[in-house]
PyMOL Python script that loads the backbone (N, CA, C, O; Angstrom):
from pymol import cmd

cmd.read_pdbstr("""\
ATOM      1  N   MET A   1     127.192 112.197  27.484  1.00  0.00           N
ATOM      2  CA  MET A   1     126.201 112.801  26.617  1.00  0.00           C
ATOM      3  C   MET A   1     124.847 112.161  26.920  1.00  0.00           C
ATOM      4  O   MET A   1     124.747 110.944  27.079  1.00  0.00           O
ATOM      5  N   SER A   2     123.838 112.967  26.996  1.00  0.00           N
ATOM      6  CA  SER A   2     122.487 112.488  27.249  1.00  0.00           C
ATOM      7  C   SER A   2     121.901 111.829  25.994  1.00  0.00           C
ATOM      8  O   SER A   2     122.290 112.152  24.871  1.00  0.00           O
ATOM      9  N   THR A   3     120.979 110.918  26.199  1.00  0.00           N
ATOM     10  CA  THR A   3     120.268 110.284  25.085  1.00  0.00           C
ATOM     11  C   THR A   3     118.901 110.927  24.859  1.00  0.00           C
ATOM     12  O   THR A   3     118.129 110.449  24.028  1.00  0.00           O
ATOM     13  N   GLU A   4     118.594 111.983  25.573  1.00  0.00           N
ATOM     14  CA  GLU A   4     117.302 112.663  25.471  1.00  0.00           C
ATOM     15  C   GLU A   4     117.253 113.562  24.235  1.00  0.00           C
ATOM     16  O   GLU A   4     118.177 114.339  23.994  1.00  0.00           O
ATOM     17  N   SER A   5     116.175 113.454  23.454  1.00  0.00           N
ATOM     18  CA  SER A   5     115.968 114.367  22.331  1.00  0.00           C
ATOM     19  C   SER A   5     115.874 115.790  22.855  1.00  0.00           C
ATOM     20  O   SER A   5     115.219 116.052  23.863  1.00  0.00           O
ATOM     21  N   GLY A   6     116.533 116.697  22.162  1.00  0.00           N
ATOM     22  CA  GLY A   6     116.525 118.101  22.558  1.00  0.00           C
ATOM     23  C   GLY A   6     117.647 118.492  23.491  1.00  0.00           C
ATOM     24  O   GLY A   6     117.873 119.682  23.712  1.00  0.00           O
ATOM     25  N   SER A   7     118.365 117.513  24.052  1.00  0.00           N
ATOM     26  CA  SER A   7     119.467 117.845  24.964  1.00  0.00           C
ATOM     27  C   SER A   7     120.676 118.324  24.168  1.00  0.00           C
ATOM     28  O   SER A   7     120.944 117.837  23.070  1.00  0.00           O
ATOM     29  N   GLU A   8     121.389 119.271  24.727  1.00  0.00           N
ATOM     30  CA  GLU A   8     122.574 119.838  24.084  1.00  0.00           C
ATOM     31  C   GLU A   8     123.812 119.082  24.558  1.00  0.00           C
ATOM     32  O   GLU A   8     123.818 118.492  25.639  1.00  0.00           O
ATOM     33  N   PHE A   9     124.858 119.108  23.735  1.00  0.00           N
ATOM     34  CA  PHE A   9     126.098 118.413  24.084  1.00  0.00           C
ATOM     35  C   PHE A   9     127.296 119.198  23.590  1.00  0.00           C
ATOM     36  O   PHE A   9     127.170 120.113  22.775  1.00  0.00           O
ATOM     37  N   SER A  10     128.451 118.828  24.094  1.00  0.00           N
ATOM     38  CA  SER A  10     129.717 119.408  23.670  1.00  0.00           C
ATOM     39  C   SER A  10     130.773 118.312  23.741  1.00  0.00           C
ATOM     40  O   SER A  10     130.806 117.532  24.693  1.00  0.00           O
ATOM     41  N   LEU A  11     131.629 118.259  22.734  1.00  0.00           N
ATOM     42  CA  LEU A  11     132.697 117.259  22.668  1.00  0.00           C
ATOM     43  C   LEU A  11     134.044 117.941  22.458  1.00  0.00           C
ATOM     44  O   LEU A  11     134.115 119.056  21.941  1.00  0.00           O
ATOM     45  N   TRP A  12     135.082 117.275  22.855  1.00  0.00           N
ATOM     46  CA  TRP A  12     136.451 117.745  22.639  1.00  0.00           C
ATOM     47  C   TRP A  12     136.604 119.201  23.064  1.00  0.00           C
ATOM     48  O   TRP A  12     136.998 120.065  22.281  1.00  0.00           O
ATOM     49  N   GLU A  13     136.278 119.442  24.341  1.00  0.00           N
ATOM     50  CA  GLU A  13     136.431 120.761  24.956  1.00  0.00           C
ATOM     51  C   GLU A  13     135.758 121.870  24.153  1.00  0.00           C
ATOM     52  O   GLU A  13     136.286 122.976  24.039  1.00  0.00           O
ATOM     53  N   GLY A  14     134.600 121.566  23.605  1.00  0.00           N
ATOM     54  CA  GLY A  14     133.817 122.570  22.888  1.00  0.00           C
ATOM     55  C   GLY A  14     134.091 122.685  21.400  1.00  0.00           C
ATOM     56  O   GLY A  14     133.482 123.513  20.723  1.00  0.00           O
ATOM     57  N   ASP A  15     135.008 121.860  20.873  1.00  0.00           N
ATOM     58  CA  ASP A  15     135.267 121.912  19.431  1.00  0.00           C
ATOM     59  C   ASP A  15     134.022 121.533  18.637  1.00  0.00           C
ATOM     60  O   ASP A  15     133.801 122.034  17.535  1.00  0.00           O
ATOM     61  N   ILE A  16     133.216 120.651  19.203  1.00  0.00           N
ATOM     62  CA  ILE A  16     131.958 120.247  18.586  1.00  0.00           C
ATOM     63  C   ILE A  16     130.855 120.476  19.609  1.00  0.00           C
ATOM     64  O   ILE A  16     130.984 120.080  20.768  1.00  0.00           O
ATOM     65  N   SER A  17     129.783 121.109  19.187  1.00  0.00           N
ATOM     66  CA  SER A  17     128.630 121.249  20.062  1.00  0.00           C
ATOM     67  C   SER A  17     127.371 121.118  19.225  1.00  0.00           C
ATOM     68  O   SER A  17     127.388 121.349  18.016  1.00  0.00           O
ATOM     69  N   GLY A  18     126.277 120.744  19.878  1.00  0.00           N
ATOM     70  CA  GLY A  18     125.049 120.570  19.130  1.00  0.00           C
ATOM     71  C   GLY A  18     123.902 120.116  20.002  1.00  0.00           C
ATOM     72  O   GLY A  18     123.908 120.272  21.223  1.00  0.00           O
ATOM     73  N   LYS A  19     122.908 119.543  19.323  1.00  0.00           N
ATOM     74  CA  LYS A  19     121.693 119.094  19.998  1.00  0.00           C
ATOM     75  C   LYS A  19     121.335 117.710  19.491  1.00  0.00           C
ATOM     76  O   LYS A  19     121.415 117.437  18.294  1.00  0.00           O
ATOM     77  N   ASN A  20     120.936 116.830  20.417  1.00  0.00           N
ATOM     78  CA  ASN A  20     120.459 115.501  20.044  1.00  0.00           C
ATOM     79  C   ASN A  20     119.033 115.622  19.510  1.00  0.00           C
ATOM     80  O   ASN A  20     118.157 116.168  20.181  1.00  0.00           O
ATOM     81  N   LEU A  21     118.806 115.112  18.305  1.00  0.00           N
ATOM     82  CA  LEU A  21     117.477 115.155  17.709  1.00  0.00           C
ATOM     83  C   LEU A  21     116.740 113.827  17.853  1.00  0.00           C
ATOM     84  O   LEU A  21     115.525 113.791  18.047  1.00  0.00           O
ATOM     85  N   GLU A  22     117.506 112.730  17.754  1.00  0.00           N
ATOM     86  CA  GLU A  22     116.891 111.399  17.829  1.00  0.00           C
ATOM     87  C   GLU A  22     117.916 110.412  18.366  1.00  0.00           C
ATOM     88  O   GLU A  22     119.106 110.511  18.065  1.00  0.00           O
ATOM     89  N   PHE A  23     117.446 109.461  19.164  1.00  0.00           N
ATOM     90  CA  PHE A  23     118.324 108.426  19.700  1.00  0.00           C
ATOM     91  C   PHE A  23     117.528 107.138  19.818  1.00  0.00           C
ATOM     92  O   PHE A  23     116.537 107.070  20.547  1.00  0.00           O
ATOM     93  N   LYS A  24     117.976 106.105  19.087  1.00  0.00           N
ATOM     94  CA  LYS A  24     117.399 104.771  19.214  1.00  0.00           C
ATOM     95  C   LYS A  24     118.544 103.856  19.620  1.00  0.00           C
ATOM     96  O   LYS A  24     119.446 103.591  18.827  1.00  0.00           O
ATOM     97  N   GLU A  25     118.505 103.379  20.847  1.00  0.00           N
ATOM     98  CA  GLU A  25     119.610 102.610  21.400  1.00  0.00           C
ATOM     99  C   GLU A  25     120.017 101.463  20.485  1.00  0.00           C
ATOM    100  O   GLU A  25     119.183 100.686  20.023  1.00  0.00           O
ATOM    101  N   ASN A  26     121.326 101.377  20.235  1.00  0.00           N
ATOM    102  CA  ASN A  26     121.936 100.349  19.391  1.00  0.00           C
ATOM    103  C   ASN A  26     121.470 100.402  17.940  1.00  0.00           C
ATOM    104  O   ASN A  26     121.679  99.440  17.201  1.00  0.00           O
ATOM    105  N   GLU A  27     120.848 101.495  17.513  1.00  0.00           N
ATOM    106  CA  GLU A  27     120.360 101.600  16.131  1.00  0.00           C
ATOM    107  C   GLU A  27     120.722 102.902  15.435  1.00  0.00           C
ATOM    108  O   GLU A  27     121.258 102.888  14.327  1.00  0.00           O
ATOM    109  N   LYS A  28     120.430 104.034  16.083  1.00  0.00           N
ATOM    110  CA  LYS A  28     120.525 105.292  15.344  1.00  0.00           C
ATOM    111  C   LYS A  28     120.721 106.480  16.287  1.00  0.00           C
ATOM    112  O   LYS A  28     120.139 106.543  17.370  1.00  0.00           O
ATOM    113  N   ILE A  29     121.562 107.421  15.840  1.00  0.00           N
ATOM    114  CA  ILE A  29     121.758 108.698  16.515  1.00  0.00           C
ATOM    115  C   ILE A  29     121.641 109.790  15.457  1.00  0.00           C
ATOM    116  O   ILE A  29     122.281 109.708  14.409  1.00  0.00           O
ATOM    117  N   VAL A  30     120.831 110.809  15.723  1.00  0.00           N
ATOM    118  CA  VAL A  30     120.722 111.965  14.836  1.00  0.00           C
ATOM    119  C   VAL A  30     120.994 113.201  15.680  1.00  0.00           C
ATOM    120  O   VAL A  30     120.371 113.409  16.721  1.00  0.00           O
ATOM    121  N   GLN A  31     121.947 114.027  15.207  1.00  0.00           N
ATOM    122  CA  GLN A  31     122.335 115.224  15.944  1.00  0.00           C
ATOM    123  C   GLN A  31     122.392 116.430  15.010  1.00  0.00           C
ATOM    124  O   GLN A  31     122.658 116.300  13.815  1.00  0.00           O
ATOM    125  N   GLN A  32     122.140 117.586  15.572  1.00  0.00           N
ATOM    126  CA  GLN A  32     122.364 118.850  14.878  1.00  0.00           C
ATOM    127  C   GLN A  32     123.668 119.420  15.402  1.00  0.00           C
ATOM    128  O   GLN A  32     123.836 119.578  16.611  1.00  0.00           O
ATOM    129  N   TRP A  33     124.586 119.728  14.511  1.00  0.00           N
ATOM    130  CA  TRP A  33     125.860 120.323  14.899  1.00  0.00           C
ATOM    131  C   TRP A  33     125.822 121.796  14.552  1.00  0.00           C
ATOM    132  O   TRP A  33     125.272 122.186  13.523  1.00  0.00           O
ATOM    133  N   TYR A  34     126.412 122.619  15.418  1.00  0.00           N
ATOM    134  CA  TYR A  34     126.408 124.068  15.224  1.00  0.00           C
ATOM    135  C   TYR A  34     127.685 124.529  14.527  1.00  0.00           C
ATOM    136  O   TYR A  34     128.788 124.102  14.865  1.00  0.00           O
ATOM    137  N   PHE A  35     127.508 125.397  13.559  1.00  0.00           N
ATOM    138  CA  PHE A  35     128.637 126.040  12.877  1.00  0.00           C
ATOM    139  C   PHE A  35     128.402 127.542  12.855  1.00  0.00           C
ATOM    140  O   PHE A  35     127.999 128.098  11.834  1.00  0.00           O
ATOM    141  N   GLY A  36     128.651 128.189  13.966  1.00  0.00           N
ATOM    142  CA  GLY A  36     128.576 129.641  14.039  1.00  0.00           C
ATOM    143  C   GLY A  36     127.266 130.213  13.546  1.00  0.00           C
ATOM    144  O   GLY A  36     126.197 129.865  14.048  1.00  0.00           O
ATOM    145  N   GLU A  37     127.351 131.096  12.556  1.00  0.00           N
ATOM    146  CA  GLU A  37     126.186 131.821  12.051  1.00  0.00           C
ATOM    147  C   GLU A  37     125.514 131.136  10.859  1.00  0.00           C
ATOM    148  O   GLU A  37     124.703 131.762  10.176  1.00  0.00           O
ATOM    149  N   GLN A  38     125.824 129.899  10.600  1.00  0.00           N
ATOM    150  CA  GLN A  38     125.247 129.180   9.464  1.00  0.00           C
ATOM    151  C   GLN A  38     123.723 129.121   9.596  1.00  0.00           C
ATOM    152  O   GLN A  38     123.196 128.776  10.654  1.00  0.00           O
ATOM    153  N   GLU A  39     123.020 129.463   8.506  1.00  0.00           N
ATOM    154  CA  GLU A  39     121.557 129.505   8.538  1.00  0.00           C
ATOM    155  C   GLU A  39     120.931 128.119   8.626  1.00  0.00           C
ATOM    156  O   GLU A  39     120.013 127.911   9.419  1.00  0.00           O
ATOM    157  N   GLU A  40     121.404 127.177   7.836  1.00  0.00           N
ATOM    158  CA  GLU A  40     120.871 125.819   7.827  1.00  0.00           C
ATOM    159  C   GLU A  40     121.678 124.946   8.783  1.00  0.00           C
ATOM    160  O   GLU A  40     122.906 125.018   8.791  1.00  0.00           O
ATOM    161  N   PRO A  41     121.013 124.129   9.584  1.00  0.00           N
ATOM    162  CA  PRO A  41     121.771 123.277  10.512  1.00  0.00           C
ATOM    163  C   PRO A  41     122.528 122.172   9.784  1.00  0.00           C
ATOM    164  O   PRO A  41     122.118 121.712   8.718  1.00  0.00           O
ATOM    165  N   SER A  42     123.624 121.765  10.374  1.00  0.00           N
ATOM    166  CA  SER A  42     124.384 120.608   9.915  1.00  0.00           C
ATOM    167  C   SER A  42     123.838 119.406  10.684  1.00  0.00           C
ATOM    168  O   SER A  42     123.785 119.425  11.914  1.00  0.00           O
ATOM    169  N   ILE A  43     123.434 118.364   9.963  1.00  0.00           N
ATOM    170  CA  ILE A  43     122.818 117.200  10.597  1.00  0.00           C
ATOM    171  C   ILE A  43     123.734 115.989  10.442  1.00  0.00           C
ATOM    172  O   ILE A  43     124.198 115.679   9.345  1.00  0.00           O
ATOM    173  N   VAL A  44     123.983 115.312  11.561  1.00  0.00           N
ATOM    174  CA  VAL A  44     124.782 114.090  11.590  1.00  0.00           C
ATOM    175  C   VAL A  44     123.846 112.925  11.906  1.00  0.00           C
ATOM    176  O   VAL A  44     123.122 112.943  12.901  1.00  0.00           O
ATOM    177  N   THR A  45     123.876 111.912  11.035  1.00  0.00           N
ATOM    178  CA  THR A  45     123.099 110.701  11.267  1.00  0.00           C
ATOM    179  C   THR A  45     124.055 109.512  11.300  1.00  0.00           C
ATOM    180  O   THR A  45     124.796 109.272  10.346  1.00  0.00           O
ATOM    181  N   LEU A  46     124.029 108.777  12.400  1.00  0.00           N
ATOM    182  CA  LEU A  46     124.821 107.557  12.543  1.00  0.00           C
ATOM    183  C   LEU A  46     123.846 106.393  12.680  1.00  0.00           C
ATOM    184  O   LEU A  46     123.048 106.350  13.617  1.00  0.00           O
ATOM    185  N   GLU A  47     123.915 105.454  11.747  1.00  0.00           N
ATOM    186  CA  GLU A  47     123.093 104.246  11.814  1.00  0.00           C
ATOM    187  C   GLU A  47     124.005 103.075  12.140  1.00  0.00           C
ATOM    188  O   GLU A  47     125.030 102.870  11.489  1.00  0.00           O
ATOM    189  N   ILE A  48     123.625 102.315  13.148  1.00  0.00           N
ATOM    190  CA  ILE A  48     124.449 101.229  13.671  1.00  0.00           C
ATOM    191  C   ILE A  48     123.794  99.903  13.308  1.00  0.00           C
ATOM    192  O   ILE A  48     122.617  99.677  13.592  1.00  0.00           O
ATOM    193  N   GLN A  49     124.584  99.021  12.669  1.00  0.00           N
ATOM    194  CA  GLN A  49     124.050  97.726  12.236  1.00  0.00           C
ATOM    195  C   GLN A  49     125.058  96.638  12.554  1.00  0.00           C
ATOM    196  O   GLN A  49     126.268  96.828  12.430  1.00  0.00           O
ATOM    197  N   GLU A  50     124.535  95.501  12.962  1.00  0.00           N
ATOM    198  CA  GLU A  50     125.390  94.337  13.176  1.00  0.00           C
ATOM    199  C   GLU A  50     125.748  93.731  11.827  1.00  0.00           C
ATOM    200  O   GLU A  50     124.871  93.495  10.996  1.00  0.00           O
ATOM    201  N   GLY A  51     127.034  93.479  11.605  1.00  0.00           N
ATOM    202  CA  GLY A  51     127.502  92.861  10.379  1.00  0.00           C
ATOM    203  C   GLY A  51     128.066  91.478  10.661  1.00  0.00           C
ATOM    204  O   GLY A  51     128.135  91.049  11.812  1.00  0.00           O
ATOM    205  N   LYS A  52     128.467  90.789   9.609  1.00  0.00           N
ATOM    206  CA  LYS A  52     129.020  89.439   9.761  1.00  0.00           C
ATOM    207  C   LYS A  52     130.322  89.431  10.556  1.00  0.00           C
ATOM    208  O   LYS A  52     130.616  88.474  11.273  1.00  0.00           O
ATOM    209  N   GLU A  53     131.100  90.509  10.422  1.00  0.00           N
ATOM    210  CA  GLU A  53     132.398  90.552  11.088  1.00  0.00           C
ATOM    211  C   GLU A  53     132.466  91.615  12.175  1.00  0.00           C
ATOM    212  O   GLU A  53     133.562  91.991  12.592  1.00  0.00           O
ATOM    213  N   GLY A  54     131.332  92.106  12.639  1.00  0.00           N
ATOM    214  CA  GLY A  54     131.323  93.123  13.688  1.00  0.00           C
ATOM    215  C   GLY A  54     130.237  94.153  13.433  1.00  0.00           C
ATOM    216  O   GLY A  54     129.286  93.908  12.690  1.00  0.00           O
ATOM    217  N   THR A  55     130.392  95.281  14.048  1.00  0.00           N
ATOM    218  CA  THR A  55     129.399  96.350  13.943  1.00  0.00           C
ATOM    219  C   THR A  55     129.772  97.298  12.818  1.00  0.00           C
ATOM    220  O   THR A  55     130.934  97.675  12.667  1.00  0.00           O
ATOM    221  N   ASN A  56     128.778  97.679  12.031  1.00  0.00           N
ATOM    222  CA  ASN A  56     128.949  98.666  10.965  1.00  0.00           C
ATOM    223  C   ASN A  56     128.267  99.957  11.380  1.00  0.00           C
ATOM    224  O   ASN A  56     127.176  99.938  11.950  1.00  0.00           O
ATOM    225  N   ILE A  57     128.921 101.086  11.089  1.00  0.00           N
ATOM    226  CA  ILE A  57     128.329 102.394  11.346  1.00  0.00           C
ATOM    227  C   ILE A  57     128.268 103.144  10.023  1.00  0.00           C
ATOM    228  O   ILE A  57     129.292 103.379   9.381  1.00  0.00           O
ATOM    229  N   ASN A  58     127.062 103.515   9.624  1.00  0.00           N
ATOM    230  CA  ASN A  58     126.870 104.327   8.427  1.00  0.00           C
ATOM    231  C   ASN A  58     126.733 105.781   8.864  1.00  0.00           C
ATOM    232  O   ASN A  58     125.918 106.104   9.729  1.00  0.00           O
ATOM    233  N   LEU A  59     127.534 106.653   8.263  1.00  0.00           N
ATOM    234  CA  LEU A  59     127.574 108.066   8.610  1.00  0.00           C
ATOM    235  C   LEU A  59     127.031 108.897   7.461  1.00  0.00           C
ATOM    236  O   LEU A  59     127.432 108.720   6.311  1.00  0.00           O
ATOM    237  N   LEU A  60     126.119 109.804   7.776  1.00  0.00           N
ATOM    238  CA  LEU A  60     125.666 110.814   6.829  1.00  0.00           C
ATOM    239  C   LEU A  60     125.757 112.150   7.543  1.00  0.00           C
ATOM    240  O   LEU A  60     125.090 112.359   8.556  1.00  0.00           O
ATOM    241  N   HIS A  61     126.574 113.053   7.028  1.00  0.00           N
ATOM    242  CA  HIS A  61     126.746 114.384   7.626  1.00  0.00           C
ATOM    243  C   HIS A  61     126.410 115.398   6.545  1.00  0.00           C
ATOM    244  O   HIS A  61     127.177 115.589   5.601  1.00  0.00           O
ATOM    245  N   THR A  62     125.267 116.044   6.686  1.00  0.00           N
ATOM    246  CA  THR A  62     124.784 116.961   5.659  1.00  0.00           C
ATOM    247  C   THR A  62     125.015 118.416   6.037  1.00  0.00           C
ATOM    248  O   THR A  62     125.152 118.767   7.209  1.00  0.00           O
ATOM    249  N   ASN A  63     125.051 119.244   5.009  1.00  0.00           N
ATOM    250  CA  ASN A  63     125.136 120.699   5.150  1.00  0.00           C
ATOM    251  C   ASN A  63     126.385 121.144   5.907  1.00  0.00           C
ATOM    252  O   ASN A  63     126.313 121.968   6.819  1.00  0.00           O
ATOM    253  N   VAL A  64     127.512 120.595   5.519  1.00  0.00           N
ATOM    254  CA  VAL A  64     128.796 121.012   6.077  1.00  0.00           C
ATOM    255  C   VAL A  64     129.283 122.214   5.265  1.00  0.00           C
ATOM    256  O   VAL A  64     129.353 122.125   4.040  1.00  0.00           O
ATOM    257  N   PRO A  65     129.618 123.322   5.903  1.00  0.00           N
ATOM    258  CA  PRO A  65     130.130 124.475   5.163  1.00  0.00           C
ATOM    259  C   PRO A  65     131.382 124.104   4.372  1.00  0.00           C
ATOM    260  O   PRO A  65     132.244 123.377   4.868  1.00  0.00           O
ATOM    261  N   ASP A  66     131.479 124.604   3.145  1.00  0.00           N
ATOM    262  CA  ASP A  66     132.618 124.291   2.272  1.00  0.00           C
ATOM    263  C   ASP A  66     133.953 124.526   2.971  1.00  0.00           C
ATOM    264  O   ASP A  66     134.877 123.722   2.847  1.00  0.00           O
ATOM    265  N   GLU A  67     134.048 125.626   3.701  1.00  0.00           N
ATOM    266  CA  GLU A  67     135.319 125.976   4.337  1.00  0.00           C
ATOM    267  C   GLU A  67     135.673 125.040   5.499  1.00  0.00           C
ATOM    268  O   GLU A  67     136.815 125.036   5.959  1.00  0.00           O
ATOM    269  N   ASP A  68     134.717 124.256   5.973  1.00  0.00           N
ATOM    270  CA  ASP A  68     134.965 123.322   7.078  1.00  0.00           C
ATOM    271  C   ASP A  68     135.058 121.870   6.619  1.00  0.00           C
ATOM    272  O   ASP A  68     135.367 120.992   7.424  1.00  0.00           O
ATOM    273  N   PHE A  69     134.796 121.601   5.339  1.00  0.00           N
ATOM    274  CA  PHE A  69     134.676 120.226   4.865  1.00  0.00           C
ATOM    275  C   PHE A  69     135.916 119.377   5.147  1.00  0.00           C
ATOM    276  O   PHE A  69     135.793 118.295   5.721  1.00  0.00           O
ATOM    277  N   GLU A  70     137.084 119.832   4.765  1.00  0.00           N
ATOM    278  CA  GLU A  70     138.307 119.024   4.935  1.00  0.00           C
ATOM    279  C   GLU A  70     138.602 118.760   6.408  1.00  0.00           C
ATOM    280  O   GLU A  70     139.012 117.657   6.769  1.00  0.00           O
ATOM    281  N   ASP A  71     138.396 119.762   7.257  1.00  0.00           N
ATOM    282  CA  ASP A  71     138.627 119.566   8.695  1.00  0.00           C
ATOM    283  C   ASP A  71     137.637 118.561   9.267  1.00  0.00           C
ATOM    284  O   ASP A  71     138.016 117.718  10.080  1.00  0.00           O
ATOM    285  N   ILE A  72     136.378 118.637   8.855  1.00  0.00           N
ATOM    286  CA  ILE A  72     135.356 117.711   9.342  1.00  0.00           C
ATOM    287  C   ILE A  72     135.670 116.287   8.872  1.00  0.00           C
ATOM    288  O   ILE A  72     135.588 115.334   9.647  1.00  0.00           O
ATOM    289  N   LYS A  73     136.028 116.161   7.604  1.00  0.00           N
ATOM    290  CA  LYS A  73     136.381 114.850   7.041  1.00  0.00           C
ATOM    291  C   LYS A  73     137.560 114.236   7.804  1.00  0.00           C
ATOM    292  O   LYS A  73     137.526 113.058   8.159  1.00  0.00           O
ATOM    293  N   TYR A  74     138.584 115.021   8.050  1.00  0.00           N
ATOM    294  CA  TYR A  74     139.746 114.559   8.796  1.00  0.00           C
ATOM    295  C   TYR A  74     139.349 114.161  10.222  1.00  0.00           C
ATOM    296  O   TYR A  74     139.796 113.135  10.733  1.00  0.00           O
ATOM    297  N   GLY A  75     138.511 114.978  10.854  1.00  0.00           N
ATOM    298  CA  GLY A  75     138.088 114.709  12.220  1.00  0.00           C
ATOM    299  C   GLY A  75     137.307 113.415  12.348  1.00  0.00           C
ATOM    300  O   GLY A  75     137.521 112.647  13.286  1.00  0.00           O
ATOM    301  N   TRP A  76     136.389 113.166  11.400  1.00  0.00           N
ATOM    302  CA  TRP A  76     135.626 111.906  11.448  1.00  0.00           C
ATOM    303  C   TRP A  76     136.561 110.716  11.359  1.00  0.00           C
ATOM    304  O   TRP A  76     136.451 109.768  12.136  1.00  0.00           O
ATOM    305  N   LYS A  77     137.480 110.771  10.409  1.00  0.00           N
ATOM    306  CA  LYS A  77     138.366 109.630  10.184  1.00  0.00           C
ATOM    307  C   LYS A  77     139.366 109.438  11.322  1.00  0.00           C
ATOM    308  O   LYS A  77     139.535 108.323  11.816  1.00  0.00           O
ATOM    309  N   ASN A  78     140.017 110.494  11.734  1.00  0.00           N
ATOM    310  CA  ASN A  78     141.139 110.359  12.661  1.00  0.00           C
ATOM    311  C   ASN A  78     140.776 110.481  14.134  1.00  0.00           C
ATOM    312  O   ASN A  78     141.397 109.830  14.974  1.00  0.00           O
ATOM    313  N   TYR A  79     139.805 111.285  14.458  1.00  0.00           N
ATOM    314  CA  TYR A  79     139.465 111.482  15.865  1.00  0.00           C
ATOM    315  C   TYR A  79     138.264 110.641  16.288  1.00  0.00           C
ATOM    316  O   TYR A  79     138.352 109.861  17.236  1.00  0.00           O
ATOM    317  N   TYR A  80     137.150 110.800  15.589  1.00  0.00           N
ATOM    318  CA  TYR A  80     135.924 110.125  16.011  1.00  0.00           C
ATOM    319  C   TYR A  80     136.025 108.617  15.799  1.00  0.00           C
ATOM    320  O   TYR A  80     135.992 107.850  16.761  1.00  0.00           O
ATOM    321  N   PHE A  81     136.149 108.190  14.542  1.00  0.00           N
ATOM    322  CA  PHE A  81     136.224 106.749  14.269  1.00  0.00           C
ATOM    323  C   PHE A  81     137.586 106.177  14.641  1.00  0.00           C
ATOM    324  O   PHE A  81     137.670 105.027  15.072  1.00  0.00           O
ATOM    325  N   GLY A  82     138.647 106.951  14.483  1.00  0.00           N
ATOM    326  CA  GLY A  82     139.973 106.499  14.896  1.00  0.00           C
ATOM    327  C   GLY A  82     140.033 106.236  16.388  1.00  0.00           C
ATOM    328  O   GLY A  82     140.644 105.259  16.821  1.00  0.00           O
ATOM    329  N   GLY A  83     139.401 107.105  17.187  1.00  0.00           N
ATOM    330  CA  GLY A  83     139.349 106.921  18.624  1.00  0.00           C
ATOM    331  C   GLY A  83     138.553 105.690  19.025  1.00  0.00           C
ATOM    332  O   GLY A  83     138.949 104.949  19.925  1.00  0.00           O
ATOM    333  N   LEU A  84     137.417 105.473  18.344  1.00  0.00           N
ATOM    334  CA  LEU A  84     136.622 104.272  18.622  1.00  0.00           C
ATOM    335  C   LEU A  84     137.392 103.000  18.272  1.00  0.00           C
ATOM    336  O   LEU A  84     137.377 102.027  19.025  1.00  0.00           O
ATOM    337  N   LYS A  85     138.057 103.021  17.133  1.00  0.00           N
ATOM    338  CA  LYS A  85     138.831 101.848  16.708  1.00  0.00           C
ATOM    339  C   LYS A  85     139.950 101.545  17.701  1.00  0.00           C
ATOM    340  O   LYS A  85     140.160 100.392  18.077  1.00  0.00           O
ATOM    341  N   ALA A  86     140.658 102.574  18.117  1.00  0.00           N
ATOM    342  CA  ALA A  86     141.751 102.388  19.087  1.00  0.00           C
ATOM    343  C   ALA A  86     141.212 101.867  20.422  1.00  0.00           C
ATOM    344  O   ALA A  86     141.849 101.035  21.068  1.00  0.00           O
ATOM    345  N   PHE A  87     140.057 102.350  20.827  1.00  0.00           N
ATOM    346  CA  PHE A  87     139.465 101.936  22.096  1.00  0.00           C
ATOM    347  C   PHE A  87     139.102 100.458  22.090  1.00  0.00           C
ATOM    348  O   PHE A  87     139.316  99.762  23.082  1.00  0.00           O
ATOM    349  N   PHE A  88     138.553  99.974  20.978  1.00  0.00           N
ATOM    350  CA  PHE A  88     138.081  98.594  20.915  1.00  0.00           C
ATOM    351  C   PHE A  88     139.116  97.588  20.452  1.00  0.00           C
ATOM    352  O   PHE A  88     138.878  96.384  20.541  1.00  0.00           O
ATOM    353  N   ASN A  89     140.261  98.046  19.961  1.00  0.00           N
ATOM    354  CA  ASN A  89     141.323  97.110  19.532  1.00  0.00           C
ATOM    355  C   ASN A  89     142.326  96.871  20.627  1.00  0.00           C
ATOM    356  O   ASN A  89     143.279  96.115  20.437  1.00  0.00           O
TER     357      ASN A  89
END
""", "prot")
cmd.dss("prot")
cmd.show_as("cartoon", "prot")
cmd.util.cbc("prot")
cmd.orient("prot")
């Protein structure tokens, strides 16, 4: 995935696609995620901070369609963060 603002991306064979809005290395990632014909964009903000016992990631995902909420919640926990945890452990 590119770190350039405005660059488009796709993850998990197209299950997730969007555009990078902001990237501050080791600090913050802001992305717009696409959900079909939804009028308002879904925005994902990941803030990365060093903690006493490791790295903390604060997630804010706004404007998730009601019908996609449970799938998105499951995906963050089990695929996105679960994959990172498995990779680093």
